[in-house]
N, C-alpha and C positions, 0 to 999 in steps of 0.2 A: 773557615779560617777567618778570625775575627779581625775587625779594621785595626785593631792595635798590633795585631800579628803581622798584618800585612804591611804597616808602616816601618816595620823593621827589617824587612828585606827589600831588594830593590826589583821595582815594578817595572812591566814593559807597558808603556804606553803608546798607543797609536792615535796619531791625528790624521783624520783623512782630509786630504785637500790641501794642496800647497798655493792656495791664494792668499792675499794677505792676512786674511783671518787665521789661517792654520799656521802660518809662518810667525806671526805674531804672538799665536800661542805658545810653541815650540821656542821662541827666544825667551818669553816671559818664564817658561819652564825649565830652562836649558840647565839651570842649576839645582833642580828640585832634588837631585839625588837618585833619579830613577831614569830609566832609557827610553829616551824619547824617539820615536820613529815617525816620519811624515811620508804619507803614501800619495802619491800625484798620478793620475791617469795620462795627463799632457806631457810632453817632453821636455817641458821649461817651467820652472817656477813662476810664481806670480800672479796667475790668473788674468784677472781683469787689470790688475797693475803692472803687468809684463811690459817689456819693451819689445821695440821693432827694429830691424835693420834698415835705415833708409838709403843705405848706399856709402854716403860720404860721413855719416855719423849714426849712432843709435839714440833713441829717444822713447817715450811711451808710446805703447801701441793704440791707447785712447788717452783722450785728453784729461789731465788731473790739474788740480790748484789746490794751492794751500791758503786758508783764510787766516787772519790775526787770532780769531775767536777759536781755532780750532786746539785747544788747549790739549786733548789726549794725543792727537797726532804729534803736536810739536813737542811734547814731554817724550813721547816714544822715539821720536828722531834725537832728541838729547841722550836718552838713555843709552842707545845704539852707537854714540860719538858722531854725529853728523851734523852737531847745532852750527858748526864752523862752515857748513855747506849749505846754509839757509841762505836764500837771495830773497830782497822783496823790491817791487817795482809798484808805481802808480800805474793804474791801467784805465783805458777808455771804453765806454761802452756805446753801443750804435742801436740803431732800429732802422730796419728797413720794413717801408708801408708805402703804398700807394706810388710803387716803383721810384721810390727816393732813399736816400740815407739821411738819417738824423743822428745827430748825437744827443745822447742820454747820461751824459757823464756829470752834471752838474745841477743844481737846482734852477738855475736859469735856463739851461738846455731843455729842463721839463716844462718849464713856462712857456717856451718858445715853440714846444712841440705841435705842429699844426693840424694833425689828423685828428686831436681831440678838444672839445671845447673847454672854456674855463671852467665851466660847472662839471664837466668830464673828469677834467684835471684833478680838481678838488676832491670828488668822489674815489678817483683813482688812487690819489695819496692818502685819503682816508682809510681805504681798503689795506693799503699797504702796512700802515702804520697799526692798525685795528689788529690786522693778521699777525703782525710782529710781536704783540702782546697777548696774545691769546694763550692760555696756560693748560685749560680744558680741553685737550684735542678731541676725547673720545665723543662729545656730543657732536663734533664735525663728521664723524663716520658715518653717521646716518642721513646726512645731507649730501646730495650730488652737486660736485664741483660747478657744474653748469647752472644750477637754480642758485648757490651761493653767491657766485660772482655776478652774476645777472642781477640778483636783487642788491648787492651792495655797490655795484658799478652804474647800474642803469642798461638800457639795450645798446645805445651807441658805443659805448665805451667797450663794453663785451662784444660788440661784432666787430669793433675795429681793431682791438689789443688782446684780449682774452681767448677768443675762441679761435684765431688762426694759430695761436700759440699752443693752445691745449692738442689742436688738431695735429699740428707738426711735431708736438712732443709725444703724444700718445696715439696718434693715428685714429682709426674709427673707434677705439676703446676709449676715448676720452669721455663720452655721455655715461659711462659706467663707474666712473672712478669719483671716491668721495672727495670732500673738501679737504679731508687731510694732505692731500697730495700737494695743493696748492700752498697750504699752509706751511708745509714743511720746505718747500723751495723758497719761499718768502722770507721765513725766519732764517735760513742759512744766510740768504745772499744779503739781506738787510745788516747782518752781522759782518760783513766784508770792508764795511766803511771803518777805518781806524778812528776811535773816538778823539784822539788827540788833535788829528788834522782835518777830520770829517772828510778825507778823501779815501777812495777805494784803493786800498793796499793788498794785492795779493803775492803769494809767494810759491817758491818752488825749490827743491834740493837740486844743487850743481851735478848736472849728468842724469838727472831724472830719475824716476823710480827703478832704474838699473842700478845707481849706486846705493839706493836703499835695500833693494832684495839683495844684493852679493854681499852687502855687510851682513844682513841678517842671515845669509846662509852660511857665511863664514863664522859667525859667532855660535850657531847651532853645532856644526862640525867641530869646533875647538874644543865645544864642552862633551864631546863625545855622542851627540846627536846624529841619526841618520836621515837623509831625504831621498826617497827612492821616487824618480821619475818614470813614465812610460809603464805604471803598475795599475791595472784595472780592478777594482773592488767589485766583486759580483755578488757576494752575501756578507751577511754579518748576523750571528745568532749567538745564543748563549752557549758556553762551552760545559760538558759535563762536570769537569774537574774544577768548575768556577771561572770567573771573567769570561771572555768573548771570544769566539772563533770568527777569523777574518778569510774570506775566501779571495786570494789575490791570484787573478789569472788560473784558477784551478790549483793553487796551492794554499793550503791550509795553515793559518798563523794563528797562535794564539796570544791574546793580549789581556791584561790585567783590567784596562781601562782603554775605552775608545771614545774620542771625541769627533764627530761629524761636523763638516763644514760646507759640505756641498748642497747644492739647490735640492729644496723639500722633494720634487719629484723623483729624483735621484734617491734621495733617503728612502722614499716609499718602495722603491722598485728593490733595493738592498737589503733592508732591515726587516726582519722576521717581525710579526706580529707581537711578540713576546718582548720586544724591545720598544716598539712605539704604536701608539694609539692617535688617531687624529680625528678632531671634531670638524666634520665638514657638512655645515648645514646645507640641505637642499641638493646635496651630492656636489657640492662645489669644492675647489680645491685653490691651492695658490698657483695663480698664473703670472707668468714672467712677461717682461719686454725685452726684445732683443735690438740689437743696433747693428747696422750697416755705417761704416764709416771710411769714406774718401779722404785721403791726406794728399796734400800736395806739397811738393818740395819745389822752390822756385827761388829766381834770383832776387827778386823784388817783392815786397808784400802785397797781399791782395787788398786789405784793407787797413786802415790805421788803429783798429780797434782791437782789443782782446777778444770781445764778443760781440757780435751783432746778432740781436734778436730778428726773426723774419716772420712777418706776417704778409704773407703773400701765397696765397694755395697752389700759384703755378710752380714754386719752388720746391723740391721735393725733400730737401734735407732741413733739419730742425733750425740751424743756426751756422755762423760762421765763427770759429775759434780760432783766431789770429794767435797762435802760439808764439810767435816771434815778436810780438809785441809787449809780450811779457818775460820771455827768455832771452838772456844775453846771446849773441851770436857765437861765442865760444862753443856754446853746447851743441850747435848745429851747422859748423863747418862755415860759418859766416852766411847760410843760406836761410830763406825763410820757412816757416812750418806752418800749414793751415789745415784743420780738421773740419771736415764737414760731415755731420753726424745725422742719420736718419733712424728713428726708433719705432719699429713695428712689433707686434705682437710675436711672441716666439714661436708661433705656429705659422706664420706667415711665410708663404711660398718664395717672397723676394729675398729672404734670409738664404735660400738654397739657391738662388738664381744664377747663370753664368756670370762669369766676370765682365764680359763683353758687354751684356744687358745693362748691367748696374753701372758700368763706366759711362755708357751713353745717357742713362738717366740722369748722372750726376751731372756731367758735362752740360747736357741741354739745360738743367738747371742754372748752373754757372753763367750761360748765355744770355738767359733771361735777366739775370742780375748785371753781367760784365760780357755786352757783346765782344769786347776785345780782350778778353781774359788771358789770352796765352801770351800778351804783350808783357806780363809780368816775368817773361822766361821760365815758365814750366819746365823743370829738370826732369820729373818723375811723379806719377802718382799711383798712389797704393790703396787697395781695397781691404780693411780689415772688419771682420764680423765677429759678433757674440751671439748666442742663440739666449742664454739667460744672463741676463744685465742687472735687471731689478724687478722687483715684485710690482704688480700691479694692484695698487691700493684701492679695491673695489668696495663698496659698502659693506660695514662690519666686518673689515677686513682682518683685525685683530682676532676674530673667534676662529680663524682659520690657521693662525701662527703655530707651529710645533713649539711644544715645551723645551726648554733647556733640560731639566730633569726629566726623565725618561720612566718607563714602566721597569727597567732594568738599571739598580743601582749603580752599575759599572759603565753604562752607556749615557753619554751627553751629546746634545744637538746645539751647536750655534752656528746660524747661518743668516743671510742677509734678510730672509722673509719674517725673521723677528724683529726688524726695524718698522715696526708698526706706527710710529710716531715720529720718524726721521726720515729725512731724504737720504738715498744711500750714497755716502762718499767716505773717503778714508780715515776721516776723524770718528765718524760714527762705527767704522770698524773697529777702531783701536778703543773706543768707549766700551764696546761691546765685549771685547777681550778683558779689559781691565775690569768690568763689573763682574764677568762671569769667574775671573779667578778671585775677585773679592768674597763671593758667594760659594765657590764650589772648590776653591784652591786648598783647602785644607784636605780634601779626598784625594787629592792628585800630588801631595808633598810629602816628604817623609819627616819633615821637622817644623811644619808650620813656617812661621815667619822667619825662623832661624836659618830656613833652607836658602834664602835669597832668591826663591823663585819670582817673588813679586818686587816689582821695583818702587821706589818712593812714588812714582806718577801713578802706578797700579792701586797701591794702597790708600794714596790720597784722593782718590774718588769713591764716594760712598753712594752712589745711585743704585737702585733696585733694578735688577736684571729685570727686561722686558718679558 
C-alpha cells in the first residue's frame, strides 16, 4: 500500500509509554483523524511526572518546577487550557557547606559566601557566565566534567563546591561524565532569573502535575483516543501484512505506526533487529541514573529556601527541595512539603533496599544537618523510587543515542536518552515532542496541517530533532 493510499484511511497508531512524552504526543495527535492508543505498563499515567497521595493532599511524586524560559512547556500548558492555573513566586536558594547554611539568592549573598575566596568567587562567576554562553556543546563531550571544572575554577573552588555537588548528584559515576552534564545544568538554572526583575522566578500549575496529566487524559479520550494502563509490551516486530505487530501480554495487536517512548534498555529488549540498530562503541550502551526520594510532610518548614545545595559528604541526599516555599498552602492542605533526593546508578542495590534501611539512612542525614528536625512537626514520611530517571552523559554520549527514524518506516523512537545536549526536564520533553512532529508529523496525520494535529506552539518551533 502506498503512503498516499494509507493517508486516505483511518490508521491505527500506538504510542508505547504514558509518561509525559507519550501523553504529549497523543495530545498533539488527538485530532489527526486516526485512532490513537497509548499503552502503559504501570497502573497510573504520568511516569516521572505522576502524582502521589500524601494523605491530606495529592502532589507530584518527584519535584518539578517551571522556569520563565520554559517556552515549550508554557505553550503546551496554554494549549490544553491551563494557563489560568499557572502560579509564579520569587524563591530563595541556599547552600550547606562546612556545617553551616548560607543564602545564595543574590549577588550580595554570593560576595559574602565565606567558604570561597574572592579569587575563587571570580573564577566561579566566570565559569557560570562562560558556561551559559557556550553554543558548541559537542566539544564538551570529549572532556571529563572533573577536568573541565578543575581547570576553570581552580583546585580550592572545585574541591569546596563542585566535587561534593557532583558526588551527591551522580554518586561514584561523576568521574565518567562529560562536561556537557554541568553545561546543561548551569544553562537551564541561569535562565531562571527573570530578565525584567533580575530575581529568581519559579512557577507551577495549581494542583501540580496531577492537574496537567488529568487534563491531557480527558482531552485524549474526548477525541476518541485510548489509554490502556497495566499493559506490558513484550515484543514489537514487522507485520507480514504491513505495519507492526505488538505483543501485549501475549495478545498480538497490529498497528500501522508505533512510537516508542520508554527507556533505551527496554527498547532493545522488545524491538526486533529489523526495527532498530544501535551504535555502541566499545560495547557500551546508554546508562541511567535512578533516584530515591524521601518526602517529608510537616507542620512547619524545614528550611526557608526552595532549594538547598549540599556540599557535605556526610549527608546522603543531593539537596533539599522546600516545595512549600514555592507552592501556596492551598495545594498541600496548609502543610509543608520537602523533597530529599538521592541519585544513584540504576544498577545500584540501594534502589532495591528495604524501606526501613533507606528511612534510617535519610533520617540520619537529616540529623547531621538538623539535630532536632522532628521539631518541625513531621506528620508523615514517604519514600519514592524510580530506576530510570535520566541518562548518564558519559564521554561521547551522543554516539549512543538511538535515532528517531529507525530501520522500519513505521516505527519511531522518542525518549529521554536523545537529550544529548539538554538536561532532563519537562520543558525539554515538550520541545522534543514538538520537534518530532515538525519532522515526522506528516507521516502520522491524514491531512497534514489541515488535520489540526499540531498546535501553533508545535508549528512555531523549527529546531532540528536531535
